[in-house]
N, C-alpha and C positions, 0 to 999 in steps of 0.2 A: 433552559436545555432540555431537549427531550431524552428521555430515561432510554440506555440501551438495552437492547432486548438481552435475555440471559438463554441464550440456547447454543448447545453448542455447535462450533463450526462445520460445516456440511462437508469439509474434507480438509485432511491437512496433510502435509508429509513431516518426515520425521528422518534428520541427518544425525549420523554419528561422527563427532570430530575428536580429533587426537589433541586439537589446541583447548577443547571447552574443559572448563572447570566445574561449570555449572550447567544448568538446563536455562535456554532462554527460547524465548517464543518473540518469532519475527513475523509481520506482518508486510508484504509485499505491496508495492504502489497498484497489484492487479486485484488487490485484497485475496491472496493465497495466503495461508498461515503456514509456517515451517517452524518446528520444534527442532532446536540443536542441543543436542545430548551429549556427555561425554562417555568415550569407550569404555564399555561395561557396565553403563548405566541399566539398572532394570526397569525394561520397556513396559512392564507392568503396571508401574507408576505413572505412567501417561493419562490414563483417562482421569484418574483424579487430579493431577496437575490442571487438565483441559479445565475439569470442571471447576477447581477453583479460581480459575483465571477466566472463566467465561465471560463474565461481565468485561473485561478488559479488552479481551480479541473483539466483542460485539462493538464497542464505543468506539474502538481504534479502526474495526474495519467499515463502520457508517464514517467515521471522519475523514479516511482516505478516500472512501467513494465518492463522498461530498465535495471535497477539494479534488477528485478529478471531474466530476461535473462540472463544478466551477471552471475550472481551467480550459475544459473543451469549449465554454462560451465565450472566453476570454480571445482565444487563439483564430481571430477573423484577421485576413490578409487584406492589408491596407488597399483603398481605391487608387490612391497616388502615391509616389514615392518622389520626395525632394532630395535633390543632391545639391550640395552647394559648389560642389568640384565641376560639374556639367551646366551648374547654372540653369538648370531646366527642370520643371515638372513633368514627368512620365504617366502616363496612364497605364495601369498595370493588366495586360491584356490575358491574365489567367482570372482575373476577379469577375 
């Protein structure tokens, strides 16, 4: 397995949550990084948290990007659709 880059994420968003008890880092399916912090959290700690978790963020971002690339290759519409209900094969007119 290739080693993940250990660079700071290019951009991230911070969300203050009334329900959060701890800091959490989320990476979306679009590789967007979000840091969720509890209300009253010292925002000056965020750069240090990002520094400590930068390898995980990079590895997770790369994994999600790879999964997204593989999904786009798998999403090919069929050239024919079989239907036992109609007992016929129909060519796909959008293919």
